[in-house]
N, C-alpha and C positions, 0 to 999 in steps of 0.2 A: 436463562431466557435468551432467545435469539429472535431478533426482529430484522426485517428487510424493508427498505424504503419502498414507497409506492411509486407508481408512474411507469407506464409502458414505454420502453425504448426499443426501437427496431434493431434486430440483430443483423449485422452485415458481415457475412463470411466471405464476401467477394474481394475484400480489401484486407491486407495484413494489419494486425493490431499489436502494439508493443507488448501487451500483457500475454498474448498467446505466443509471441516470438520469445519472450523471456521464459515462458513455460518450456518451449523447445530447447532453449539454451541450457535449462536446468535438467534436461532429459525427460521432461514430462510428455504426456500423450494428449493433452487437451489443447490441441491446435489443429489448424486446417492446412490443406496443401498450399494455399496462398501464404500462410504464415511461415511454413517450412521453407518455401522458395525464397521469401524475403530474408529469413534467418540465415539460410545458406549463402545468400549473396553477401550479407554482413560478415559471415564467417570467412568468406573468401578474401575479404578486405582486412579483417581483424581476426586472425586465427585464434587468439586467446580469449575471445568473447565468452565462450562457455565457462572457462575457468574464472573469468571475471564475474560472471553471474553467480557461480557457486560461492566465490569468496564474498561477494556482496551479500548474499543470503546468510552466510555464516556471521557476517558483521551484524545484520539485523537481529539474529538470534542472541548474540552476545550483548548487544546494547539493550535489548528488551529485557533480558534476564537481569542485567545490572540494575536497570531502573526499577524493576519490580523488587529486587533485593533491597534497594534503597528506600522503598516505601511508596513508590508511585503506584496508584491503583486505578488510573484512568489513562487510556491510550486512544489516540486518533491516528489511524494508519491510512494515509491518502496515497492512491496509486497501488493498492494492495496486490493486484494481479490475481491470476488463477491460484486458488488455494493449494499450497504445497506444505505437507507436514514436515516439521511442526510449524503451525501457523503462529502468529504473534499471540493470539489469545490462549493457545495451548501452552506456550512458554510462560506467560505471565500468570495465568490462572493455575498453573502447576505450582507456582510459588505462593500466590495469593488468590484463592478461589473466588473471592468477592470482587476481583478486578472487573472493570467495565472496559470494553473495547468496541470502538466504532471503526469499521472499514469503509473506505470510499474508493470507487473506481468508475471510470466512464464507459467501460465495456459491458453491455448488457449480458454477454455470455459469462462474464465474471460474476454478475448478479445471480445467474442461474446456478453456477457452481457454489456460490456462497450460500444460497438457500438450501442446497443439498448437503453441504459439508461443514459449514461453520457453526458448530453448536457449542454453546457456552457451558461452563460448569454451572450447576444449579444455583450456587450462591452468587454468581456474577451475572454479567449480561454481555451479550455480543449482538451488535446491530450492524446493518449494512446500509450504506447510503449510495444511491446511484448519483454520481456527481463528477464534475470535471474540475481539476485543480485550477483551471483558468477562471472559475467562478467560485472563489473561496467563500464568499458570503453565504452562498446556498449550502455549502458543505457545513460551515460552522453552525448555521441555523438548524440544520437537520441533526447535527451532532448534539446540540443542546437538549434534544429529547431524551438522550441517554446519559450524557456526561454532565457533571456539576461544574460549571465554569467558575465556581468560587474555590475549588480545590485544584491542586496541581494536576496538569495533564502532560503526558508525553506525546508530542507530535512527531509522527514518523513520516519522513519524506525520502524514502530509500529508493535510489535509482529512478528518480522521477523528474527532477527539475531540468536535467539535461535534455528531456524530451519536449520541453517548453521553449518555443522559439523566442528570440529576442524581441520580436514584434509583439509578443504577448506579455512583455515586461515581467519576467520571473522575479526580479527583486521586489517589485510592487506586490506581486502575489504573495511572496514570503512575508512582507510586512503586514499584509491584510490577514494572514493566517496567525501571525504572532501577536498582533494587537489585542485580541480578546483573551489570550491565555493569562491565567492568574500568576502571581508570584510563586516561585518554586517549580514552575513548569520546565520541561526539557524539550529539546529538538534533537531527533536522530536524523541525520541527513547524509546521504552519499551522492556523489556526482561523478559522472564519467569525465575523464580528462585525456587530452592528447599529449600531455607532458612527457609521458614515457614511451611514446610511439617513436621508434627509431627513424 
């Protein structure tokens, strides 16, 4: 079963969006000229960014597979971005068809792609929440419609928190996301760093 969150959000293709830029870095086609221009500007400053995006995506694949193999059957992926095969639900439902996955992103274009492409295994459930990580309470409330918060949940924050400015208090956001998770839950998190920039 596949569900999408309700609520109309205007699409703005006049400004670059991180999800569409990430799609470009992965070699995708679901981006706009403004995203390409911004992504190429980033690439001029950090030539390895496309390789970093692919490596990051491979990390998400490995982590999701490992958690499903260890018995986790519920996943909340915040900042999911443009669907790129294999998606998280395809990985985990390939191991456990009954797995439930909730995707969340703040780009309405991602919602349109999710509606078209993110289809669950019949035994499981896949849902999409239109939401911004800076409003964790809203995402958690919407995720409760699909996920059972008395059973372990894998929270995926892959390539996301480095996009949240210090003024938005990412540590507090993380605490608010972790607080409702039951015992036995996991967090998959990756974060950009300048530590290896020469």
